[in-house]
OpenMM code with the backbone's topology and positions (N, CA, C; nanometers):
from openmm import Vec3, app, unit

residues = "MET GLY ALA VAL TRP PHE THR ASP PRO GLU LEU LEU PHE PRO LEU VAL ALA ARG ASN LEU THR PRO GLY GLY ILE PHE ALA PHE SER GLN ALA GLU PRO SER PRO GLY ALA TYR GLY PRO GLN GLN MET HIS GLY LYS TRP LEU ASP GLY ARG GLU ARG GLU LEU THR LEU LEU ARG TRP GLN TYR THR PRO GLN ALA TRP ALA ASP LEU LEU LYS ARG HIS GLY PHE THR ASP VAL ASP ALA ARG VAL LEU LEU ALA PRO GLY GLY GLU GLY LEU GLY THR LEU LEU VAL ARG ALA GLN GLY PRO ALA".split()
positions = [
    Vec3(0.0842, -0.1178, 0.0000),
    Vec3(0.0000, 0.0000, 0.0000),
    Vec3(0.0884, 0.1236, 0.0000),
    Vec3(0.0375, 0.2287, -0.0544),
    Vec3(0.1169, 0.3492, -0.0614),
    Vec3(0.0298, 0.4695, -0.0882),
    Vec3(0.0918, 0.5707, -0.1473),
    Vec3(0.0245, 0.6980, -0.1687),
    Vec3(-0.1027, 0.6838, -0.2508),
    Vec3(-0.1023, 0.5961, -0.3502),
    Vec3(-0.2195, 0.5845, -0.4368),
    Vec3(-0.3381, 0.5274, -0.3601),
    Vec3(-0.3122, 0.4364, -0.2698),
    Vec3(-0.4181, 0.3750, -0.1898),
    Vec3(-0.4840, 0.4774, -0.0975),
    Vec3(-0.4038, 0.5685, -0.0404),
    Vec3(-0.4524, 0.6583, 0.0643),
    Vec3(-0.4668, 0.8044, 0.0235),
    Vec3(-0.4549, 0.8366, -0.1053),
    Vec3(-0.4623, 0.9760, -0.1488),
    Vec3(-0.5636, 0.9889, -0.2612),
    Vec3(-0.6442, 1.0908, -0.2540),
    Vec3(-0.7420, 1.1174, -0.3588),
    Vec3(-0.6682, 1.1297, -0.4922),
    Vec3(-0.6996, 1.0435, -0.5898),
    Vec3(-0.6271, 1.0503, -0.7167),
    Vec3(-0.6436, 1.1830, -0.7902),
    Vec3(-0.7519, 1.2546, -0.7630),
    Vec3(-0.7694, 1.3862, -0.8256),
    Vec3(-0.6650, 1.4857, -0.7741),
    Vec3(-0.6100, 1.4611, -0.6556),
    Vec3(-0.5019, 1.5439, -0.6014),
    Vec3(-0.3653, 1.4857, -0.6363),
    Vec3(-0.3531, 1.3537, -0.6285),
    Vec3(-0.2238, 1.2879, -0.6473),
    Vec3(-0.1782, 1.2837, -0.7927),
    Vec3(-0.2655, 1.2478, -0.8847),
    Vec3(-0.2224, 1.2268, -1.0234),
    Vec3(-0.1652, 1.3524, -1.0892),
    Vec3(-0.2214, 1.4717, -1.0673),
    Vec3(-0.1567, 1.5905, -1.1247),
    Vec3(-0.0153, 1.6127, -1.0679),
    Vec3(0.0042, 1.5824, -0.9405),
    Vec3(0.1379, 1.5966, -0.8802),
    Vec3(0.2363, 1.4978, -0.9412),
    Vec3(0.1923, 1.3733, -0.9587),
    Vec3(0.2783, 1.2720, -1.0198),
    Vec3(0.3118, 1.3143, -1.1626),
    Vec3(0.2108, 1.3566, -1.2381),
    Vec3(0.2319, 1.3957, -1.3780),
    Vec3(0.3325, 1.5103, -1.3880),
    Vec3(0.3254, 1.6072, -1.2982),
    Vec3(0.4179, 1.7222, -1.3005),
    Vec3(0.5595, 1.6844, -1.2608),
    Vec3(0.5749, 1.5847, -1.1732),
    Vec3(0.7065, 1.5531, -1.1188),
    Vec3(0.7730, 1.4305, -1.1802),
    Vec3(0.7018, 1.3574, -1.2611),
    Vec3(0.7565, 1.2399, -1.3274),
    Vec3(0.8420, 1.2858, -1.4457),
    Vec3(0.9536, 1.2188, -1.4687),
    Vec3(1.0336, 1.2476, -1.5866),
    Vec3(0.9436, 1.2363, -1.7090),
    Vec3(0.9524, 1.3299, -1.8053),
    Vec3(0.8659, 1.3208, -1.9235),
    Vec3(0.8710, 1.1808, -1.9864),
    Vec3(0.7552, 1.1214, -2.0041),
    Vec3(0.7453, 0.9878, -2.0609),
    Vec3(0.7810, 0.8771, -1.9632),
    Vec3(0.8075, 0.9114, -1.8362),
    Vec3(0.8418, 0.8111, -1.7355),
    Vec3(0.7238, 0.7210, -1.7027),
    Vec3(0.7511, 0.6168, -1.6296),
    Vec3(0.6485, 0.5185, -1.5950),
    Vec3(0.6006, 0.5386, -1.4512),
    Vec3(0.4705, 0.5396, -1.4363),
    Vec3(0.4056, 0.5443, -1.3055),
    Vec3(0.3361, 0.4102, -1.2885),
    Vec3(0.3716, 0.3372, -1.1851),
    Vec3(0.3120, 0.2056, -1.1613),
    Vec3(0.2765, 0.1914, -1.0144),
    Vec3(0.1681, 0.1202, -0.9893),
    Vec3(0.1292, 0.0928, -0.8510),
    Vec3(0.0463, -0.0341, -0.8456),
    Vec3(0.0375, -0.0896, -0.7272),
    Vec3(-0.0477, -0.2065, -0.7044),
    Vec3(-0.1147, -0.1909, -0.5693),
    Vec3(-0.2264, -0.2547, -0.5561),
    Vec3(-0.2993, -0.2567, -0.4297),
    Vec3(-0.4002, -0.3699, -0.4368),
    Vec3(-0.4675, -0.3940, -0.3291),
    Vec3(-0.5683, -0.5004, -0.3282),
    Vec3(-0.6795, -0.4683, -0.4266),
    Vec3(-0.7309, -0.5721, -0.4871),
    Vec3(-0.8471, -0.5590, -0.5742),
    Vec3(-0.9618, -0.5000, -0.4920),
    Vec3(-1.0402, -0.4078, -0.5500),
    Vec3(-1.1517, -0.3538, -0.4730),
    Vec3(-1.2573, -0.4604, -0.4456),
    Vec3(-1.3162, -0.4532, -0.3303),
    Vec3(-1.4290, -0.5410, -0.2996),
    Vec3(-1.5435, -0.5044, -0.3937),
    Vec3(-1.6146, -0.6013, -0.4460),
    Vec3(-1.7242, -0.5710, -0.5382),
    Vec3(-1.8213, -0.4682, -0.4795),
    Vec3(-1.8473, -0.3633, -0.5565),
    Vec3(-1.9403, -0.2594, -0.5144),
    Vec3(-1.8814, -0.1552, -0.4213),
    Vec3(-1.7569, -0.1709, -0.3790),
    Vec3(-1.6932, -0.0746, -0.2866),
    Vec3(-1.5972, 0.0123, -0.3666),
    Vec3(-1.6507, 0.1131, -0.4349),
    Vec3(-1.5687, 0.1969, -0.5202),
    Vec3(-1.5652, 0.3393, -0.4679),
    Vec3(-1.4562, 0.4103, -0.5017),
    Vec3(-1.4359, 0.5457, -0.4536),
    Vec3(-1.3683, 0.5419, -0.3179),
    Vec3(-1.3753, 0.6511, -0.2429),
    Vec3(-1.3117, 0.6517, -0.1109),
    Vec3(-1.3877, 0.5626, -0.0128),
    Vec3(-1.3146, 0.4753, 0.0548),
    Vec3(-1.3719, 0.3815, 0.1516),
    Vec3(-1.3030, 0.4002, 0.2863),
    Vec3(-1.3785, 0.3951, 0.3924),
    Vec3(-1.3198, 0.4085, 0.5258),
    Vec3(-1.2562, 0.2787, 0.5718),
    Vec3(-1.1379, 0.2921, 0.6308),
    Vec3(-1.0695, 0.1799, 0.6952),
    Vec3(-1.0583, 0.2154, 0.8437),
    Vec3(-1.0848, 0.1213, 0.9296),
    Vec3(-1.0759, 0.1440, 1.0738),
    Vec3(-0.9764, 0.0451, 1.1326),
    Vec3(-0.9047, 0.0893, 1.2333),
    Vec3(-0.8148, -0.0034, 1.3018),
    Vec3(-0.7050, 0.0690, 1.3774),
    Vec3(-0.6315, -0.0066, 1.4524),
    Vec3(-0.5156, 0.0456, 1.5255),
    Vec3(-0.3941, 0.0257, 1.4359),
    Vec3(-0.3776, 0.1159, 1.3397),
    Vec3(-0.2794, 0.0997, 1.2333),
    Vec3(-0.1365, 0.1233, 1.2777),
    Vec3(-0.1146, 0.1936, 1.3854),
    Vec3(0.0210, 0.2194, 1.4318),
    Vec3(0.0449, 0.1426, 1.5606),
    Vec3(0.1628, 0.0809, 1.5722),
    Vec3(0.1959, 0.0073, 1.6952),
    Vec3(0.1828, 0.0983, 1.8165),
    Vec3(0.1265, 0.0452, 1.9218),
    Vec3(0.1123, 0.1195, 2.0466),
    Vec3(-0.0055, 0.2144, 2.0503),
    Vec3(-0.0814, 0.2208, 1.9443),
    Vec3(-0.1966, 0.3107, 1.9404),
    Vec3(-0.3090, 0.2537, 2.0263),
    Vec3(-0.3671, 0.3359, 2.1103),
    Vec3(-0.4743, 0.2901, 2.1980),
    Vec3(-0.6119, 0.3036, 2.1343),
    Vec3(-0.6281, 0.3991, 2.0448),
    Vec3(-0.7578, 0.4213, 1.9819),
    Vec3(-0.7510, 0.3859, 1.8346),
    Vec3(-0.8670, 0.3529, 1.7802),
    Vec3(-0.8740, 0.3247, 1.6376),
    Vec3(-0.8504, 0.4519, 1.5575),
    Vec3(-0.7941, 0.4340, 1.4416),
    Vec3(-0.7694, 0.5422, 1.3488),
    Vec3(-0.8529, 0.5148, 1.2244),
    Vec3(-0.9217, 0.6161, 1.1739),
    Vec3(-1.0011, 0.6005, 1.0525),
    Vec3(-0.9280, 0.6682, 0.9379),
    Vec3(-0.9048, 0.5930, 0.8311),
    Vec3(-0.8398, 0.6440, 0.7114),
    Vec3(-0.9297, 0.6177, 0.5916),
    Vec3(-0.9121, 0.6986, 0.4888),
    Vec3(-0.9799, 0.6708, 0.3631),
    Vec3(-0.8817, 0.6015, 0.2706),
    Vec3(-0.9317, 0.5066, 0.1938),
    Vec3(-0.8522, 0.4451, 0.0872),
    Vec3(-0.9368, 0.4533, -0.0387),
    Vec3(-0.8704, 0.4700, -0.1528),
    Vec3(-0.9407, 0.4845, -0.2791),
    Vec3(-0.9361, 0.3536, -0.3558),
    Vec3(-1.0524, 0.3068, -0.3960),
    Vec3(-1.0652, 0.1822, -0.4696),
    Vec3(-1.1526, 0.2076, -0.5926),
    Vec3(-1.1047, 0.1579, -0.7065),
    Vec3(-1.1816, 0.1693, -0.8299),
    Vec3(-1.1611, 0.0432, -0.9125),
    Vec3(-1.2458, 0.0246, -1.0102),
    Vec3(-1.2266, -0.0838, -1.1058),
    Vec3(-1.1030, -0.0507, -1.1902),
    Vec3(-1.0440, -0.1505, -1.2550),
    Vec3(-0.9309, -0.1204, -1.3433),
    Vec3(-0.9657, -0.0152, -1.4494),
    Vec3(-1.0844, -0.0253, -1.5086),
    Vec3(-1.1224, 0.0729, -1.6109),
    Vec3(-1.1339, 0.2135, -1.5525),
    Vec3(-1.1871, 0.2252, -1.4325),
    Vec3(-1.1986, 0.3574, -1.3697),
    Vec3(-1.0604, 0.4162, -1.3418),
    Vec3(-0.9644, 0.3323, -1.2955),
    Vec3(-0.8265, 0.3813, -1.2761),
    Vec3(-0.7696, 0.4289, -1.4090),
    Vec3(-0.7895, 0.3499, -1.5146),
    Vec3(-0.7376, 0.3877, -1.6464),
    Vec3(-0.7975, 0.5210, -1.6910),
    Vec3(-0.9264, 0.5385, -1.6723),
    Vec3(-0.9919, 0.6634, -1.7112),
    Vec3(-0.9372, 0.7820, -1.6325),
    Vec3(-0.9164, 0.7655, -1.5018),
    Vec3(-0.8598, 0.8719, -1.4191),
    Vec3(-0.7204, 0.9107, -1.4681),
    Vec3(-0.6377, 0.8120, -1.4945),
    Vec3(-0.5014, 0.8392, -1.5408),
    Vec3(-0.5023, 0.9110, -1.6756),
    Vec3(-0.5839, 0.8660, -1.7681),
    Vec3(-0.5910, 0.9293, -1.8996),
    Vec3(-0.6382, 1.0734, -1.8890),
    Vec3(-0.7328, 1.0974, -1.8015),
    Vec3(-0.7833, 1.2340, -1.7813),
    Vec3(-0.6743, 1.3280, -1.7321),
    Vec3(-0.5727, 1.2726, -1.6649),
    Vec3(-0.4623, 1.3534, -1.6133),
    Vec3(-0.3393, 1.3484, -1.7035),
    Vec3(-0.3577, 1.3051, -1.8281),
    Vec3(-0.2522, 1.3132, -1.9270),
    Vec3(-0.1636, 1.1911, -1.9417),
    Vec3(-0.1916, 1.0831, -1.8689),
    Vec3(-0.1128, 0.9614, -1.8814),
    Vec3(-0.1581, 0.8846, -2.0053),
    Vec3(-0.0657, 0.8103, -2.0647),
    Vec3(-0.0958, 0.7317, -2.1840),
    Vec3(-0.0499, 0.5887, -2.1634),
    Vec3(-0.0768, 0.5057, -2.2621),
    Vec3(-0.0339, 0.3656, -2.2597),
    Vec3(-0.0668, 0.3013, -2.1242),
    Vec3(-0.1904, 0.3193, -2.0804),
    Vec3(-0.2344, 0.2727, -1.9487),
    Vec3(-0.2738, 0.1254, -1.9547),
    Vec3(-0.2236, 0.0490, -1.8607),
    Vec3(-0.2614, -0.0914, -1.8461),
    Vec3(-0.3034, -0.1120, -1.7013),
    Vec3(-0.4296, -0.1416, -1.6801),
    Vec3(-0.4827, -0.1650, -1.5455),
    Vec3(-0.5565, -0.2976, -1.5473),
    Vec3(-0.5179, -0.3867, -1.4580),
    Vec3(-0.5785, -0.5205, -1.4558),
    Vec3(-0.5728, -0.5775, -1.3151),
    Vec3(-0.6507, -0.6818, -1.2953),
    Vec3(-0.6513, -0.7538, -1.1677),
    Vec3(-0.5908, -0.8913, -1.1909),
    Vec3(-0.4934, -0.9253, -1.1088),
    Vec3(-0.4414, -1.0617, -1.1058),
    Vec3(-0.5231, -1.1369, -1.0026),
    Vec3(-0.5825, -1.2452, -1.0428),
    Vec3(-0.6667, -1.3213, -0.9513),
    Vec3(-0.5829, -1.3827, -0.8392),
    Vec3(-0.6457, -1.3984, -0.7254),
    Vec3(-0.5803, -1.4620, -0.6111),
    Vec3(-0.5535, -1.6088, -0.6440),
    Vec3(-0.4456, -1.6659, -0.5898),
    Vec3(-0.4187, -1.8081, -0.6133),
    Vec3(-0.5398, -1.8926, -0.5736),
    Vec3(-0.5758, -1.9856, -0.6588),
    Vec3(-0.6905, -2.0706, -0.6306),
    Vec3(-0.8234, -2.0014, -0.6528),
    Vec3(-0.8200, -1.8733, -0.6930),
    Vec3(-0.9438, -1.8002, -0.7188),
    Vec3(-1.0230, -1.7630, -0.5952),
    Vec3(-0.9631, -1.7778, -0.4770),
    Vec3(-1.0333, -1.7445, -0.3528),
    Vec3(-0.9783, -1.6147, -0.2958),
    Vec3(-1.0655, -1.5309, -0.2468),
    Vec3(-1.0235, -1.4038, -0.1892),
    Vec3(-1.0007, -1.2985, -0.2968),
    Vec3(-0.9542, -1.1827, -0.2527),
    Vec3(-0.9310, -1.0720, -0.3440),
    Vec3(-0.7983, -1.0894, -0.4155),
    Vec3(-0.7937, -1.0432, -0.5383),
    Vec3(-0.6715, -1.0451, -0.6161),
    Vec3(-0.5924, -0.9170, -0.5948),
    Vec3(-0.5012, -0.8900, -0.6866),
    Vec3(-0.4162, -0.7717, -0.6792),
    Vec3(-0.4382, -0.6861, -0.8029),
    Vec3(-0.4668, -0.5589, -0.7815),
    Vec3(-0.4790, -0.4633, -0.8891),
    Vec3(-0.3392, -0.4173, -0.9276),
    Vec3(-0.3044, -0.4263, -1.0554),
    Vec3(-0.1775, -0.3769, -1.1075),
    Vec3(-0.2068, -0.2684, -1.2103),
    Vec3(-0.1401, -0.1543, -1.1969),
    Vec3(-0.1628, -0.0425, -1.2881),
    Vec3(-0.0270, 0.0111, -1.3320),
    Vec3(-0.0159, 0.0358, -1.4630),
    Vec3(0.1053, 0.0931, -1.5213),
    Vec3(0.0630, 0.1954, -1.6241),
    Vec3(0.1282, 0.3117, -1.6234),
    Vec3(0.0944, 0.4160, -1.7196),
    Vec3(0.2195, 0.4958, -1.7534),
    Vec3(0.2224, 0.5491, -1.8743),
    Vec3(0.3312, 0.6356, -1.9157),
    Vec3(0.2908, 0.7788, -1.8869),
    Vec3(0.3841, 0.8525, -1.8270),
    Vec3(0.3550, 0.9908, -1.7923),
    Vec3(0.3511, 1.0805, -1.9139),
    Vec3(0.2965, 1.2004, -1.8953),
    Vec3(0.2920, 1.2956, -2.0058),
    Vec3(0.4325, 1.3230, -2.0595),
    Vec3(0.4400, 1.3435, -2.1910),
    Vec3(0.5706, 1.3691, -2.2548),
    Vec3(0.6159, 1.5127, -2.2314),
] * unit.nanometer
topology = app.Topology()
chain = topology.addChain("A")
for resn in residues:
    res = topology.addResidue(resn, chain)
    for name in ("N", "CA", "C"):
        topology.addAtom(name, app.Element.getBySymbol(name[0]), res)
């Protein structure tokens, strides 16, 4: 998990596009979204060691096509977004996304 999981892509993608080497590659992976759980989703838990109270964070989840559309809207090209199925087909798979930055 990283910045893409926990940051609104409407804020993050323009920053990545501006700071990526022209034509550079932007790639990320995260858990496949749960069916029907798209957009910002709340996560609850004691995410930091020693924390006494739960912390609520937002994570962004979209279908592969929605990620591709978001990236293209922000000037990325050659976008490949797909889900690798979990071994044995049980549980959530892994979303893999790769895109070329603006030239």
